Structure formats: C-alpha cells, structure tokens
N, C-alpha and C positions, 0 to 999 in steps of 0.2 A: 404601496405599489412597488417601492424599491426594495423592500425587505427580502422577497424571494431571490432577487438578483444578488443581493448581498450574501445571502446564505449559499447561493450557488457558487459564488467566488470563494467563500470560506470552505465549502465542501470540496470543491475542485482542488484548492491549494493543499488541503490536508491529505487528500487521496493521492495527489500527484507526488508530493514529497515523500510519502511513505512507500509508494510503488517504485519511485525513483527510476523512471524510464531512461534518463540520460546516463546515470551511473551503470545501469544494467545493459547499456548498449555494448560495452566492452566485454561483458560476460557472454552476451548473445554471440558476439563476433568470434570469441575464442571457442565457443562450443559448436559453432557452425563453420569453422575454418576449412573443413574438408568438403563442404557443400558448395555447389555452384550457385551463382546469383539467383537463378530461378527457384532452386530448392530452398534457398535462404528466405526468399520472399514468401513461399508457402508455409515454411516453419513460423515465420513472423506472424502471418495471418492466423494460423491455428493457435499460436501462443496468446495472441490478443483475445481471440474468441474464448478460449478456455479460461484465461485469467479473469475476464469480465464476467463470465457466467458464474464463476465461483464467488466473486464478490457480490454480484447481484443476488444470488441465492441467499447468502448470509445476511445481506442488507434487508431482504424481504422477510426472511424467516428467522432472523437472529433472535427476536424477542420470544418467539415460541421455544427456541432452543434454550434460552436462559430460563424461561418459566419451567421447562421440563426438569432442568437441573436445580431449580429453586435458587438461582443466582440473581441478585439485584443488579440493575444497570449501573448503580453507583459503585458497587464492588468491581464491576468490569471496567468502569472508568479509572479506578485507582490502579488496579493491576495492569490494565492495558496501557495507562499512562506511564507506568514504570517501565514496561516492556518497550514502549515507543521511545522513551527517554534514553534507554540504553542503546537503541538503534541510532538515535540522533547523536549520541556521544561518539559512537563508532564512526559515523559519517563526518563529524567535525574533526576527528583525528585522522581522517583519510583512510579508514579501514573499511573493508567490505563488511556489511552487516552480518553478525553471527546468526541472526534469526532467519536470514534469507536462505541459507544453505549450509551444508557441512562439506568438508573435503571429501568424505565418503560419497555424498550425493553427487558431487561434481565428477568424481572418478567413475561412478556408476553410469552417469549420463554419457560418458565417452564410449560406453559399450552398447548404447541404445541407438537404434536407427532413427527414432523420432524423439527429440527432446522437448517438443512443444508443450506437452502437459507437465511432465516431470523431467528435469527440475525447473524449467523456465517459468511456466505459468504458476505452478505450485511446487516449491514454496518461494521461489525467487521474487515473483511479482505479487501474487496473492498469498502472502505469508500470514502468520499470526497477527503481526502488527497491522497489516492492511485490513484483515478481517475484523479485528477489534475496532479499528477506526470506522469502518463502514457501519457496523452495528450501532456504535455510539452516535454517529451522525444521524442515522435513521431514527434513533430514539429521541434525539434533540429536535427533530422535525415534527412540529405539532400538528400540521395540517397536510392534506394530500398534496397541494402544490409544493410545499417544502420537501416532502418525501420524494416527489418526482425530481426535484433538483439534485438530490443525492444520487439517484439512479442515473440521471443525465451526466452527472460529474464522473461517475464510474465509467460510463460508456465513452465519454470524451477522453479520459485519461488513457484508456486502452486503445482508442483510435490513434492517439499520439504515440503510444508504444509501437503499434503496427507501423506507423509512418517512420519513426526513428529507426526501428530495427531493419526496415527495408533499405534505409540509407546508412546502415551501420559502418560500412567501409568508408564512405565519404566523411561521416562525422569523425571517425577515428583519424583520418588524414588532417581534418581541420583543427579539431580540438587537441588530439593527442592525449596521452595519459595525464599530463599536467593540467590541461584545460578541464578535463572531466573531473579531476580531483577538486579543483577550485569550485566548480558548480556543485559538486556533492557536498562540500563543506558548507556552502551557503544554504543549501536546502536542509542540511543537518541543523543549522541554527534555527530555521523556521520550524522544523519538526520538533525541536526541543521546546520551543515556546508553546506549541500546540499540546505537547505532552504534559507540561506543567499545568496548563489550563484544565486538562482532563483530570489530573490528580487533585488539584485544589477544589474543583467543582464536586468531584466525587466525595472527597473527605468532608467538605462543608455540608453536603446533603446527608451524609451518614451521621454527622454530628447533630444536625437538626432532627433527624429521625430518632436518634437516641434520646435527645432532650425531650421530644414529644412523648416517647415511651415512658421516660422517667417521670415526666409531669403528669 
C-alpha cells in the first residue's frame, strides 16, 4: 500500500532536483527583466505548460523511442547517470548547469519576444538530463499505478515551477544569490546520489546480461 507513495516521493525528488526550479528562478528573472509582472506571470504559465508536456511525452513514449533506435534502458541508465552526475557536480560547485543552456542560447533568447518555450522550457527545465530521468523512472515503474506516480511527479514539479516563477522577484529579495546557491548545492548532492544509483544499476544489469549471454 505504501510502495506507490514511496515511489512518488522518489520520482518527485529526482525530477525536482534535475529540473531545479529554485536555481532557475534567477535565470527566469534575468530573462524577463523587461517584462511587467502580468507578462512575467503569463510567461511563467506557458513555460510550465511547455516543460511539463515535453517531459510527459518522453515519459510516455520514451521506451518506443529507445526501441526504435535499439537502445537498451540500461545503456540509457549509464550514459544518463554520467550526464546527470556532471550536472550535479556543477551544481555542487555553484555553477549553472552546462547541459541546461549555452551562452549563445541565452543571447538568442534576449532577441525573442517569448522565451517560454525556448530557452526556458527547453532546454533549461526539460533538458537532456530531465528527459533521461523521466524515461528511466517510467521504465522502473512496473505497474500502471507506479507509472501514474511518475506522471503526477512531473506535473507537480512544473506546478511548483509556475508558482516560483510567478514569485521570482519576491524569492530573489528573500534568498538573494547566496541563498539560491546554497539550495542549489544541496540539491546537487542529492542529484549526484541519484546519478550514481542510475550508473551502478545500469552497469550491474549489463553485467548480468553479458554473463547470461556467455553462459
């Protein structure tokens, strides 16, 4: 009875730390500094909708995509874990994640009227690391109730994104840059542990598969 709730907590934590809503509040605020509060709230709403749709699509259809390219889920666990570990290391060192965006993308976003889909939703929130995490979590969910918990986790995380982005100015005043960096480092530590678990599970399953083939 308690297992789905435990899996919901695990899924929510993994998606929350990789999407990093708190760390991205400052990015959102800097990219919308020329918008009035009403426009900022509309951009926050669209960003949350677009980001959640991207992750939901990959969570639901990720296995079909892997099958099409003949990629095993354990291979994705290993490479995804390495990617997520590199993001976690950046977070623990107080750096913005390299996988989230590039300076060129940020510069280009300044020339766009609406930054809600690019670069905010993709790739800053729903980037390669978040997509990989969603696919792996969905594959780990053995039954429909467990799969629903992954989808619910994605929706909850982006509802939080919407809420935090709407309050971005207030959060900036309360936390400041230092407070945001402290939280980002803490989440980086959790994310690193999740990444190691992905890597070790993937490598162990690949080892067992090779042993079976050899035997």
